[in-house]
C-alpha positions in Angstrom: 67.0 133.5 4.7 67.2 133.3 8.5 67.4 129.8 9.7 64.9 130.3 12.5 62.1 130.8 10.0 62.9 127.4 8.5 63.1 126.0 12.0 59.5 127.2 12.7 58.3 124.9 9.9 60.5 122.0 11.1 58.8 122.1 14.5 55.4 121.4 13.1 55.4 117.7 14.1 56.9 118.0 17.5 53.9 118.3 19.6 51.9 115.4 18.2 54.0 112.2 18.7 53.9 109.6 16.0 51.0 107.2 16.5 52.1 103.7 15.8 48.4 103.1 16.2 47.0 105.7 13.8 44.6 103.2 12.4 43.4 102.3 15.8 42.6 106.0 16.7 40.8 106.5 13.4 38.8 103.3 14.1 37.8 104.7 17.5 36.8 108.0 15.8 34.2 106.2 13.8 32.7 104.9 17.1 32.9 108.2 18.9 29.1 108.5 19.2 29.0 105.1 21.0 31.1 106.5 23.9 29.2 107.8 27.0 29.6 111.3 28.3 32.3 110.4 30.9 36.0 110.3 31.1 36.3 107.6 28.4 34.8 110.0 25.9 36.9 112.9 27.1 40.1 110.9 26.7 39.2 109.8 23.2 38.3 113.4 22.2 41.7 114.6 23.5 43.5 111.9 21.7 41.7 112.8 18.5 42.6 116.5 19.1 46.2 115.5 19.7 46.2 113.5 16.4 44.6 116.2 14.3 46.3 119.3 15.8 49.2 119.1 13.2 47.1 117.6 10.4 43.7 119.5 10.6 43.7 122.0 13.4 40.1 123.1 12.8 38.9 119.6 13.3 41.3 119.2 16.3 39.8 122.3 17.9 36.2 120.9 17.6 37.2 117.7 19.3 39.2 119.5 22.0 36.5 122.1 22.8 33.9 119.3 23.2 36.4 117.5 25.6 36.7 120.7 27.6 32.9 121.1 27.9 32.4 117.5 29.1 35.4 117.7 31.5 34.0 120.9 33.1 30.6 119.3 33.6 32.0 116.2 35.3 34.9 118.1 37.0 37.6 116.0 35.3 40.7 118.1 35.9 43.1 115.9 33.8 40.7 116.2 30.8 40.5 120.0 31.1 44.3 120.3 31.3 44.8 118.1 28.2 42.1 119.9 26.2 43.9 123.2 27.0 47.3 121.8 26.1 46.3 120.5 22.7 44.2 123.6 21.9 47.3 125.6 22.5 49.2 123.3 20.1 46.4 123.7 17.5 46.5 127.5 17.7 50.3 127.2 17.4 49.8 125.5 14.0 47.3 128.3 13.1 50.2 130.8 13.8 48.1 132.4 16.5 50.8 132.4 19.1 49.2 134.7 21.7 46.1 132.5 21.9 48.3 129.4 21.9 50.2 130.8 24.9 47.0 131.6 26.7 45.7 128.1 26.5 49.1 126.6 27.3 49.3 128.8 30.4 45.9 127.4 31.6 47.1 123.9 31.0 50.4 124.4 32.7 48.7 125.7 35.9 46.5 122.6 36.2 49.3 120.2 35.3 51.6 121.7 37.9 48.9 121.4 40.6 48.3 117.8 39.5 52.1 117.1 39.3 51.6 115.5 35.9 55.1 115.2 34.6 54.1 113.9 31.2 51.6 116.6 30.6 54.2 119.2 31.8 56.7 117.8 29.3 54.3 118.5 26.5 53.5 121.9 28.0 57.2 122.9 28.0 57.6 121.5 24.5 54.9 123.8 23.2 55.9 126.9 25.0 59.5 126.3 24.1 58.6 126.1 20.4 56.7 129.4 20.6 59.5 131.2 22.5 62.0 129.8 20.0 60.0 131.3 17.1 59.7 134.6 19.1 63.4 134.7 19.5 63.4 134.1 23.3 66.0 131.4 23.1 67.1 131.4 26.7 63.7 130.6 28.0 63.2 128.1 25.2 66.3 126.2 26.2 65.0 126.0 29.8 61.7 124.6 28.4 63.4 121.9 26.4 65.6 120.9 29.3 62.4 120.4 31.3 61.1 118.1 28.6 64.4 116.1 28.7 64.4 115.9 32.5 60.7 114.8 32.8 61.2 112.2 30.1 64.2 110.8 32.0 62.4 110.7 35.3 59.4 109.0 33.7 61.6 106.6 31.7 59.8 107.9 28.6 62.1 107.5 25.7 59.8 109.3 23.3 59.6 112.5 25.5 63.3 112.5 26.1 64.0 112.2 22.4 61.6 115.1 21.6 63.4 117.3 24.1 66.8 116.4 22.6 65.6 117.1 19.1 63.9 120.4 20.0 67.1 121.6 21.8 69.2 120.5 18.8 67.0 122.4 16.4 67.2 125.5 18.6 71.0 125.4 18.3 70.5 125.2 14.6 68.3 128.4 14.8 71.2 130.0 16.7 73.6 128.9 14.0 75.4 126.5 16.4 75.6 123.3 14.3 78.4 121.8 16.3 76.2 121.8 19.5 73.2 120.7 17.6 74.6 117.6 15.9 75.4 115.5 19.0 71.9 116.3 20.5 70.2 115.3 17.2 72.2 112.1 16.9 71.3 111.1 20.4 67.6 111.9 19.7 67.8 109.9 16.4 69.1 106.8 18.3 66.2 107.1 20.7 63.7 107.4 17.9 65.1 104.3 16.2 65.0 102.5 19.6 61.2 103.0 19.8 60.7 102.6 16.1 59.2 106.1 15.7 59.7 106.6 11.9 58.0 110.1 12.0 60.5 111.1 14.6 63.4 109.6 12.6 62.3 111.8 9.7 62.2 114.9 11.9 65.6 114.3 13.3 67.1 113.5 9.9 65.7 116.8 8.6 67.3 118.6 11.6 70.7 116.9 11.0 70.4 117.9 7.3 70.0 121.6 8.4 72.9 121.3 10.9 75.3 119.8 8.3 74.1 122.5 5.8 75.0 125.2 8.2 78.4 123.7 8.8 79.0 123.6 5.0 78.9 119.8 4.7 76.3 119.7 1.8 76.8 116.0 1.0 75.8 114.9 4.5 73.0 117.5 4.5 71.7 116.1 1.2 71.8 112.5 2.6 69.8 113.3 5.7 67.3 115.5 3.9 66.6 112.8 1.3 66.1 110.2 4.1 63.6 112.5 5.8 61.7 113.1 2.6 61.6 109.4 1.8 60.3 108.4 5.3 57.6 111.2 5.3 56.5 110.3 1.8 56.2 106.6 2.7 54.1 107.5 5.8 51.8 109.8 3.8 52.7 112.8 6.0 51.8 115.7 3.7 53.0 118.4 6.0 56.3 116.6 6.6 56.7 116.1 2.9 56.2 119.8 2.3 58.7 120.7 5.0 61.3 118.3 3.6 60.8 119.6 0.0 61.3 123.1 1.3 64.6 122.1 3.1 65.9 120.3 0.0 64.9 123.1 -2.3 66.8 125.6 -0.1 69.8 123.2 0.0 69.9 122.9 -3.8 69.7 126.7 -4.1 72.9 126.9 -1.9 74.5 124.2 -4.0 73.6 126.2 -7.2 71.3 123.5 -8.6 68.4 125.9 -9.3 66.2 123.8 -11.5 66.1 120.9 -8.9 65.4 123.6 -6.3 62.5 125.1 -8.2 60.9 121.7 -8.8 61.0 120.9 -5.1 59.9 124.3 -4.0 56.9 124.4 -6.3 55.9 121.0 -4.9 56.4 122.2 -1.3 54.3 125.3 -1.9 51.4 123.2 -3.4 51.5 120.8 -0.4 51.5 123.6 2.1 48.5 125.2 0.2 46.7 121.8 0.4 46.8 121.8 4.1 46.3 125.6 4.5 49.7 126.2 6.0 50.2 129.8 5.1 53.5 130.2 6.9 54.9 127.3 4.9 53.5 128.7 1.7 55.3 132.0 2.5 58.6 130.3 3.2 58.4 128.1 0.1 57.6 131.1 -2.2 60.5 133.2 -0.7 62.9 130.4 -1.5 61.3 129.9 -4.9 61.6 133.6 -5.7 65.3 133.5 -4.6 65.9 130.4 -6.9 64.1 132.2 -9.8 66.3 135.2 -9.4 69.4 133.1 -9.6 67.9 131.5 -12.8 67.5 135.0 -14.3 63.6 134.5 -14.2 63.1 138.0 -12.7 59.6 138.6 -13.8 58.4 135.3 -12.4 60.5 135.9 -9.3 58.9 139.4 -8.6 55.4 137.9 -9.2 56.0 135.1 -6.7 57.5 137.6 -4.2 54.5 140.0 -4.6 52.2 137.1 -3.7 54.4 136.4 -0.7 54.2 140.0 0.4 50.4 139.9 0.4 50.4 136.6 2.4 53.0 137.9 5.0 50.9 141.0 5.5 47.8 138.9 6.0 49.7 136.8 8.6 51.0 140.0 10.3 54.3 138.3 10.8 57.1 140.8 10.9 59.7 138.1 10.6 58.2 136.9 7.3 57.9 140.5 6.1 61.6 141.1 7.0 62.5 138.0 5.1 60.4 139.1 2.1 62.4 142.4 1.9 65.7 140.6 2.2 64.8 138.1 -0.6 63.5 141.0 -2.8 66.7 142.9 -2.3 68.7 139.8 -3.3 66.7 139.4 -6.5 67.1 143.1 -7.3 70.8 142.8 -6.8 70.9 139.8 -9.1 69.0 141.9 -11.7 71.5 144.7 -11.3 69.1 147.2 -9.7 71.3 148.0 -6.7 69.4 151.1 -5.8 66.2 149.1 -5.2 68.2 146.4 -3.6 69.7 148.9 -1.1 66.2 150.3 -0.4 64.8 146.9 0.4 67.8 145.9 2.4 67.3 149.0 4.5 63.7 148.1 5.1 64.8 144.6 6.0 67.3 145.9 8.5 64.8 148.3 10.0 62.3 145.5 10.6 65.1 143.3 11.9 66.3 146.0 14.2 62.8 146.6 15.5 62.3 142.9 15.9 65.5 142.6 17.8 64.7 145.6 19.9 61.2 144.3 20.6 62.7 140.9 21.4 65.2 142.5 23.8 62.4 144.5 25.5 60.3 141.4 25.6 63.1 139.3 27.1 63.8 142.1 29.7 60.1 142.3 30.5 59.8 138.5 30.7 62.9 138.4 33.0 61.5 141.2 35.2 58.1 139.4 35.3 59.9 136.1 36.1 62.0 137.8 38.8 58.9 139.4 40.3 57.0 136.1 40.0 59.9 134.1 41.5 60.1 136.6 44.4 56.3 136.4 44.9 56.6 132.6 44.6 59.3 132.6 47.3 57.2 134.8 49.5 54.3 132.5 49.0 56.5 129.4 49.6 57.8 131.1 52.8 54.3 131.9 53.9 53.1 128.4 53.1 56.1 127.0 55.0 55.3 129.2 58.0 51.7 128.2 57.7 52.7 124.5 57.6 54.9 125.0 60.6 52.2 126.8 62.4 49.7 124.1 61.4 52.1 121.5 62.7 52.6 123.4 65.9 48.8 123.8 66.2 48.4 120.1 65.5 51.1 119.2 68.1 49.5 121.6 70.6 46.0 120.1 69.9 47.4 116.6 70.2 49.2 117.5 73.5 46.0 119.1 74.9 43.9 116.2 73.8 46.5 113.8 75.4 46.5 115.8 78.6 42.7 115.8 78.6 42.6 112.1 78.0 45.2 111.6 80.8 43.2 113.8 83.1 40.0 112.0 82.3 41.7 108.7 82.8 43.1 109.9 86.1 39.7 111.1 87.2 38.2 107.8 86.1 40.9 105.9 87.9 40.4 107.9 91.1 36.7 107.4 90.9 37.2 103.7 90.3 39.7 103.6 93.1 37.3 105.5 95.4 34.4 103.2 94.4 36.7 100.3 95.0 37.7 101.6 98.4 34.0 102.3 99.2 33.1 98.8 98.1 36.0 97.5 100.1 34.9 99.5 103.1 31.4 98.2 102.7 32.7 94.7 102.4 34.8 95.2 105.5 31.8 96.5 107.3 29.7 93.6 106.1 32.5 91.2 107.0 32.7 92.9 110.4 28.9 92.6 110.8 29.1 89.0 109.7 32.0 88.3 112.1 30.1 90.0 114.9 27.1 87.9 114.1 29.3 84.8 113.9 30.9 85.8 117.2 27.5 86.2 118.7 26.4 82.9 117.2 29.5 81.2 118.5 29.0 82.8 121.9 25.4 81.7 121.8 26.5 78.2 120.7 29.2 78.2 123.3 26.7 79.4 125.9 24.2 76.8 124.6 26.9 74.1 124.7 27.9 75.3 128.1 24.3 75.2 129.3 23.8 71.9 127.6 27.0 70.6 129.3 25.9 72.0 132.6 22.5 70.4 132.0 24.1 67.1 131.2 26.4 67.4 134.2 23.3 68.2 136.3 21.6 65.2 134.8 24.7 63.1 135.5 24.9 64.4 139.0 21.2 63.8 139.4 21.8 60.3 138.2 24.6 59.9 140.6 22.4 61.1 143.4 19.7 58.8 142.2 22.1 56.0 142.4 23.1 57.2 145.8 19.4 57.1 147.0 18.9 53.7 145.3 22.0 52.4 147.0 20.8 53.8 150.3 17.4 52.2 149.8 19.1 48.9 148.8 21.3 49.1 152.0 18.1 49.6 154.0 16.4 46.7 152.3 19.5 44.6 152.6 19.7 45.4 156.3 16.1 44.4 156.8 16.6 41.2 154.8 19.7 40.5 156.7 17.8 41.0 160.0 15.1 38.7 158.7 17.7 36.1 157.8 19.1 36.4 161.3 15.7 36.0 162.8 15.1 32.9 160.9 18.5 31.4 161.0 17.0 28.2 162.4 15.2 27.9 159.1 18.2 27.2 157.0 16.2 27.0 153.8 14.7 30.4 154.2 17.9 31.9 155.4 19.7 30.6 152.4 17.1 31.9 150.0 17.3 35.3 151.6 21.0 35.3 151.2 20.9 34.4 147.5 18.3 37.1 146.9 20.5 39.6 148.7 23.6 38.7 146.6 21.7 38.7 143.3 19.9 42.0 144.1 23.2 43.7 145.1 25.1 42.5 141.9 22.4 43.4 139.4 21.6 46.7 140.9 25.2 47.8 141.1 25.8 46.8 137.5 22.6 48.3 136.0 23.1 51.6 137.9 26.8 51.9 136.8 26.1 50.9 133.2 23.4 53.6 132.8 25.7 56.2 134.5 28.6 55.2 132.3 26.6 55.5 129.1 25.4 59.0 130.0 28.9 60.1 131.1 30.5 59.0 127.8 27.9 60.9 125.8 28.6 64.1 127.7 32.4 63.7 128.1 33.2 61.8 125.0 37.0 61.9 125.1 37.5 62.0 128.9 38.4 58.3 129.2 40.7 58.5 126.1 42.6 61.5 127.6 42.8 59.8 131.0 44.2 56.6 129.6 46.6 58.5 127.3 48.1 60.1 130.4 48.1 56.9 132.4 47.3 53.7 130.5 47.7 51.4 133.6 44.7 52.7 135.5 42.2 50.0 136.7 38.5 50.1 135.9 37.8 50.9 139.6 40.1 53.9 139.4 38.6 55.1 136.2 35.1 55.0 137.8 36.3 57.0 140.7 38.0 59.5 138.3 34.7 59.9 136.5 32.8 60.5 139.7 35.4 63.0 140.9 35.0 64.7 137.5 31.5 65.4 138.6 32.9 67.0 141.8 31.2 64.4 144.1 32.4 64.0 147.7 34.3 61.0 149.0 31.2 60.0 151.0 28.9 60.2 147.9 31.4 58.2 145.8 31.7 55.6 148.6 27.9 55.2 148.7 27.6 54.9 144.9 30.5 52.4 144.6 29.5 50.4 147.7 32.9 51.1 149.2 34.1 52.6 152.4 35.3 56.1 152.6 38.7 54.9 153.6 38.7 52.8 150.4 37.8 55.8 148.3 40.5 57.9 149.9 43.0 55.1 149.2 41.8 55.0 145.6 42.2 58.8 145.2 45.7 58.6 146.6 46.7 55.9 144.0 45.0 57.8 141.3 46.9 61.0 142.1 50.2 59.1 142.2 49.6 57.4 138.8 48.6 60.7 137.2 51.9 62.2 138.5 50.3 64.9 140.7 52.1 66.1 143.8 50.5 66.9 147.1 49.9 70.5 146.2 47.9 69.7 143.1 44.2 69.4 143.4 42.9 66.2 141.8 39.3 67.3 141.1 40.2 70.5 139.1 42.8 68.5 137.1 40.2 66.0 136.1 37.6 68.6 135.3 39.9 70.3 132.8 40.5 67.1 130.8 
């Protein structure tokens, strides 16, 4: 019997990982109606579909289709992808491989777009199993390597172990046990590491087949018995049926036909209980072969006839081919070599057609893959060009925007600068106006001060002239009093009285007139005396008076009349004053005093 047919049964657990929390998921199933129609309900439905896809695919499909409906309504892409993925696995267990690949293809597209490495690992696991059964081993190997790589990237020990086990079983299908055993042992170590007993059972069964193919029946028997024990303790009916099938086949090869028949009958019944028609076919083929070796030819032909009807119903050419091969073996054991040759020929014809179809399929797949890859490369190149163009457009847009911003800022700065210059010009004009007004005010003030000074000087000069008139009047009165005194000189008392009046009148009048003049002069020329004394501190009070009168540009005669001195005395005082001030003969005394 071709090993790849047995392998198709061994893969039945690979998509649905062992739930350490089976009880938890079943408890949630009881509360399914309590979940709202959102992502939480979708996730639970997909989990239930995942759990039941290898146990009860009809129930799994109901859950998964509901998950797809809700996910589509709420646009939950991850939920849609997972529903497609596990529907594909469910149809795989129904032996409807074309439908399975259709759903898996839809899932793979979404998972690739979402870059969901975990989902992609399960996608490649499923497609690899179907390609392996179809005989497309090269593509299946690529799928299983993707599973291993994604598991390693994610640090997911479970996924990596599944990839290793699947790849190991594929080498068993290719009758390459020496390549399969190291992969399966590595996968077994990982399963033990995560305490996945369902996985340990699967790997043990795989190692049993590998050792069986290499002729080491003792090791094969050890691993197959371990797998059966674990599956039986876990209550995995499908796994138990598969292990019984493997052990029955092993006992047939070891020549222990009675043990083989017991196991194969039990395997067939378990497969029937779970409606696994492919498993039933495989168990009955092995059972017919064992009956043939036990010389139970009538029972063998009856079992094989039932198998033929079931293989025809499944429309599986591989099973049909295997049926002819087993039937030929039984006829040969019965001594009917002519019938044996006839059925061997039919077996070879179907095998040749299968191989040819597989070759054509592989060639078509390679051609499609080549065309797809070329198209993908063209698309990637176009996308790359579009990205570059988009980047260039973005850079150009940014550059233009930057230039526009710079231009706008430049215009704003120039406007601000122009406004600033305009404001500055206006300020300068205002300042100029203010300065002109201030100059006018200063000129007016200076003119006013000058006029006030001239007025004061006129007042002072007027005062001086008034003093001059008063002094002249006093001189006239004094002359008359003096004449009166001379006329009454004989009257000593009267003459004396007149003399006293003259002296007192002269002294008081001189002092009062000068004090009033001096007060007015100081108010007008506040610092004249200070400047004069600073130049020449040793000036006498008489010289200071004469300097003040000269400051008013009075003549020598006028000064003499005011000070009750002679003109000669005033000239003498002017000479001393010039000398003390350090003026030479060429310097004019009056202008010098005026500028102080």
